[in-house]
N, C-alpha and C positions, 0 to 999 in steps of 0.2 A: 566219441564213436559217433558215427553217422547210423541214423534210424530210417527203417523203410517201413512201407506201410503198403497193403495192397491198396486199389484203387478207392475201394469201399470205404477205405480210413482205417481200417484194424491194422494194427501196428504188428509187426514181425515179433515174435519172442526173443528174447535173448539166446545169441548163439550158444551159451552154456546152460541154457534149461533143458528140460527134457522134453518141452514142447516143440524147440525148434526144428529136428529134422521132421516129425511128421507135418507140421505146419508147411515148411517149403516145399518136402515132396509133394504134398496135395497140391498146392499152388502150381508147381511144375506141372503135374499130370493135368491140371484143369486150363493149361495154359494162360495161367494169369500173369500179369505183369504187375512187378512192384514199382512203388513211386519212391525215390530218395528224397528225403527230408531235408537235406543240407542247405536248401535253399527253398524261397518261395517265389513262383511255383514249383513245386516239386519236380522233378527231372525222372523219367521214365526209365525203368532198369527191366532186366529180365533174367531167368534163372535158368542155367545150363546145368545139364548132367553129363560127367565124363565120367565113365566107368561106374562107380558106385558112388561118386561125390556129387555135390551139389554147389555151384557157385553163381553168386549174384555178380552179375556182368553189365558193365555200361553200354548202354545202345551205341552202335557206331554214330559218328560225328557229333557226340553231345558232350564230349569232356568239357570244354571251356563253360559248359552251363551250370556246371557243378561248383559249390563253394572251395575255395583255395585249400580250406584244411579238410575236403572229403578226399577219399583214399580216391575217386573216380575222377578228380578234377583233372585235366591236362589243358597246357597252356595255348592259347590260340596258334593256329600255324604259321611258322616264322619266328616265333621268340625263341625256339630253340632248333637244335639239330635235328629235330622228330618232324618239323615242318619242311626239310629241304628233301626227306624222303619221299618217292615215288608211291600213291597210295597202294598200288601193287604189289609192295614190299612186305605189307602188313595186312593181310584180308582176314576178317573175323565174319564166322557164319554165325547169325543171331538165333538159328535153330538149334545146332548144336554146341556152340558155346566155344568150338575149337577155332584156333586162331594159328593160320598158316603163315610162316615167315618165311621169306625168301633171304638165303644168305651167304656172303661170298668165299663162305669157307667148307673144306669137305669135312664129311664123317665117316668116309671110309676111304680107303688108298690099297692099291694093288700091294699084295704080299712079295716081301722082299725088297722093294724099294725103299730108298734113301734118298730121297729128294733134298736138297738144303733147306732149312727151316727160314720161312719169312716172316719177321715178327710183324703182326698186324698193326699197323697205326695209321689211322686216315690222313693224319697230319701230313705223311709222307708220300700220299697219292692223291691229295686232295684236289687236283687239277681233273685227275681221271677218274676219279671215285666213283660207282656205279650207284645213284641214288634209288636205284630199284631192289638193291641187296642190301643186307644189313653186315658190316663188318662183326668180327667177333668183339670189339668194344661196344658196338651199337646193340648186340644182343644183349649186353652185361647193362647198358643204358635202358632199354627197354624193361629188362625184368626188374630194374629198381623203380621205374616208373609205375609199371603195372602191380607191383607191391605195394605200393604207397611208402618205400623207403626214400625216395626223392622228397618227401614232405617231411619238414622236419619242425618237432615243436621243444620244447623243454625238458623231456623226458629223455633218462640216460639209454644210450643204445648198447648194445652187447653183440658178439659174435652169435649166440644161438639166434637173437632176434632176425639177425641178417640173414643167417641160413633160413629158418623157417619161412620168411617170407620169399625169399628166391627160389626157395624149391616150390612154396604153392603157385607162385606167378608161373612157374614153367609147366604146371600141371595140363594146363588146356593147350600147351604150345605145339607146332607140329612144323615139322622142315623136310623137304625131300622124301615124305611118306615116313617119317622117323619121329615119334614121339621124343620131344626134348627130355622130357622125364626121365626117359630110360636111358638117358647118355650123360645127365650133368651128374657131376660128382662134387659134392660142398664137404668138408670134412667135418666130422662131428667133434663139440668139443669133448676134449679129454676128462674121463671120469676114472678114478682108481678104480671104484668097486664095479664097475661097468667095463673094463677094459677088456674083457676076453669079448663079450656080445659086441664090442666097438669093432674088433679086430676080425671077428666073423663076418658083421655087415660088410667090412671093407672088403675081403677078400671074396665074399659072395658076387658082390658088384664086379670086381676085376675079373673075375670069372666069365661073366658075358662078353666079355670083350677080349679075352685070350684068344688067340688064333688056332685054330686047329692044322694040323701037319697038311692039309690037303686044301686049304681054302685059298682061291685066287684073290680073295680080296679081304681085307680086316676092317673092323670096326673100330673107329674112331670115339673116344669119351670125349667130354667137356671139362675140365677142371676149373672149378672156382674156390679160390683160398688166398690166405695170405701167405706173404712170403717171409719166411724167417731168416733164411741166408741162402747165400750164393756160395757154395764149396766147390773147390777140386774134386773131381774124380779121378779114376784110374786113366781113361779116355775122355778128355773135355772137362764138365762140369756137370753139378747136380744142383737143383732147387729145392732148396727143404722148404716145405709147409708147413706153418704152424699147425699142431693137433695130428701131425704125419711125421714124426720124426724118423721114422724105421722106413718109410714108403718116399724115396727121392724122387724128383723127376728128371731126367737126363739129356743134357744138351751139348752136341760138338763144339769143339773150340772157335771154329769159324763163325757159327750161329751164335755162340755167346758173345762174341766180338762185336757182332753185328747188333745184337740186342742192346750192348751198352751204348752203340752209335744212337739207335733210333729211339731209344727211351732215355735219353740222357737227363733230361730235365727230373722225369720221375726218381730215377736212383741216384740223382747226385740229392733230391729231398729224402729220400729214404736215409742215405748214409748220414746226413748233416742236422735232420730236423728230428726231434726225439717226439714220442708219442704217435706220431704217424702211423698210417696202417698201409703196406704196399700189396694192391690185389693183382692177384695174376688170374687171367680166365687165357685159358690154353687148351686145344685140342692135342690128344695125345694116343700113341697107340701102345699096346703089350707086345714085348718080344715074347716067343715061347718059353722063357723062363718066368715071364710075369714081371718084368722090370717095365717101367714105363719111359718113353720116349717121347720130348714134345714135337709136335709137328706144325702148330701156329699158335702165335703166343701175343699177348697185349697185357701191359701193364698200368696200371690206374691207380695214381697217389691218392689218397683218401686220408683225411684228418682224424683226431682221436675219437670222432663221433662218427665214422665210417663215412664221411661226406665226399664226395670226390672234390678236388679244386686243382685248378688250371695254374695257379702262380700264387705270390707270396699274398698279392691283393685279396684272392679269395681266400687263402687261410686265414688270413687277420677277420677277415669279416663272417665267414662260418664262426668264427670263436666269439666275435661279438654279438651277432644275433643269436646264438645258444646262451650265452650268459645273460643277455637281457631278456630272455625267454620269449623273443621275436619269433611268432609261426611264419614258415616260408617254404617254398617250393623251389628246390634247387633246380636252376637250368643245367641240362646234359647236352653234349656235343654231338652225340652219335658218330654220323661219318666225318663231320665236320672238323677240320683244323684248327687250331690255336688262333690263327689268324683271321677268323670269320667272327662276325659280331654276333651274340646271341645274348638274350637277356640272364645275367647269371643267376637272378632271383625274380620269384614273383613272391613280394612279400603282404601278408593279411594285414591290412589297416583297419580302422572303425570305420572308413568310408568305401573300403572296399579295395581290391588288388590293387598293387602298384608294381610295374616290372622296371627292376633296376638294371642298368647297366655300367659297366664299367669303360671310359673312354680316354685315349691319350690326350686329350684336349684339343687336338687339332680340328680345323674346321671341317676336314672330310669326314672324320669320325662322327663328330656332332650330326653333320647331314645323315649320314647313313642311319646313324640311329634314330634319328626324327622321322625319317621314312620309313624304316621299319615299325616303328611305334603307331606311326599314322595308318599303315596298312591293316593293322591288327586291333586298332580303335582300343587301347587300353591307355590308364594312365601309366605315366612313367616317370622314372628320375634316373639322370646322367652323374655318374659319378666320375670326376677327373682326377685321374691316379697321380697328375704333376703338380695338385693343389696344395695350399700351405697347410691346409687343415684336413682333419680327417673325415670321411663320408659322412653325411649326415643320414641317418636310417628315418624313414617316412612313418609318420605316425597316422 
């Protein structure tokens, strides 16, 4: 776990101790900066107060100065899809700690409208993708990065850990003057002895979105959940989410057919590969009767460790790295399509971070990777997917 200290050298108490909250509140009131001790020299941080909670935040443009195994680490611009985003798409106020996102999906719609659902997949519109706005998939990738969930060590990961991290990352996010934490819904793990309270919290959240009879606009929620099944409904289809078996999300037949075309790889992997997780990130509206209808949607294939993967080579490598206990940061595409080159991993080694790329072995692919790595000035390794032997993991 990363340690923090004041500039004076006084260490921050453990987050579980009684001294933690008074210490961090005092430091915030005195406008003191913290130092992240993940590397030497330490990297400056700041404390943000959002509502009644305090958060330790990374100073803008300092992510690559942290150690790879630090929650605050961010790859140099260009290694992943985040580097392709316009700086205006993610703006953090160092005083308030609030981060404003520009997104390309709506969080409201006119009452009574039923526009056809557009599956959100940047790969389908990569030529015209707006780098100044995050797609719904890019928003999910951003939450993974900001929560530290895109950094993986040998610890087992479970849905409660994923849920907690994603919700914490959303606490300081704002888009279109809307607090994302008020719109994001992530199902709680089911517990038989707490089922009534879980149902109560579900109903309470959905009531915040339920339209009134006179409203001209209705609010949309954001679902982040694991797909359990796609089932036929009376009209069209429904998506059943794990931990929410009695609260399906409906989708019409035409949109369902488009979904299968847009996410052919993800759905094929879901049907054919055991022990993977299919993540659904979607905006949805509630009908007056309280039933949820999908408005926009993306599907993300994730392995048994909840790590996203783009193909069989990444699925295999995720498993190899985890089984060997090799710490790594998973590269995420944000708005980029699968045809664009990114570093699939930044691996922690004894001599520093190494960016690892998959290549088809062509001279063109090799040259693009070499140019990209040269621009970011990091050590790198290229894995030829057509080679006779398995990729060598840097040590």
